[in-house]
C-alpha positions, 0 to 999 in steps of 0.5 A, spaced: 654 834 727 657 841 727 652 846 727 653 850 720 648 855 722 653 860 724 655 866 720 662 868 717 664 874 715 666 874 707 666 880 703 662 880 696 664 877 690 664 880 683 662 877 676 666 871 674 669 869 681 666 862 681 668 857 676 663 851 675 666 844 672 659 842 669 659 835 665 655 829 663 654 827 671 656 833 674 652 839 675 651 845 680 646 848 685 645 856 686 641 857 693 638 864 692 637 868 699 635 874 702 641 879 705 639 876 712 642 870 711 649 873 709 655 869 711 650 863 714 652 856 711 647 852 708 647 844 708 645 840 702 645 832 701 643 827 696 636 825 698 636 819 702 643 819 703 643 824 709 643 818 715 648 813 711 653 810 715 659 807 712 662 800 713 667 803 718 661 805 722 663 813 721 658 818 718 660 818 710 660 826 710 653 826 706 652 833 707 656 839 704 655 846 706 657 853 703 656 860 705 651 865 703 655 871 699 654 877 696 654 877 689 655 883 685 653 883 678 652 887 672 645 888 674 645 889 681 647 885 687 644 878 690 645 873 695 646 866 694 650 860 696 654 856 690 655 848 690 659 846 684 661 839 682 655 836 684 653 829 682 647 828 679 641 827 683 635 830 688 638 834 693 635 836 700 636 843 702 637 843 710 633 849 714 637 847 720 640 840 722 634 836 722 629 840 718 629 840 710 627 847 707 626 843 700 629 839 695 632 840 688 634 836 682 641 837 679 642 834 672 649 833 669 651 839 665 647 844 668 646 849 674 640 848 678 637 853 682 633 854 689 630 860 692 630 860 700 624 860 703 623 867 706 618 865 711 619 861 718 621 854 718 618 849 714 616 845 720 612 851 723 604 851 722 
């Protein structure tokens, strides 16, 4: 699997630049982060499907990713990754390739929200 922990250089986005297609079985997810993750790609997957293999023996691309972008809105600036067009279900949010940061339920017709942990990796005690 490709390491998506690298950063990209994207400019800020303004209000109304992200379109979400919400419906009966389709929702969306916003992961709020701090500025320190600007440009980092965060992977998500339907819980329980991350290691699924297709009949061909090839990975079924169960994870998807989005880059953390600066979002400029009327009330200020925040940083987030946006995942549009998600099927309903519980999603694992990945800290890195092997360690989850948490889970979130995505319902049809709505936008789920998750706040990225601000401390060290969830596996560190």
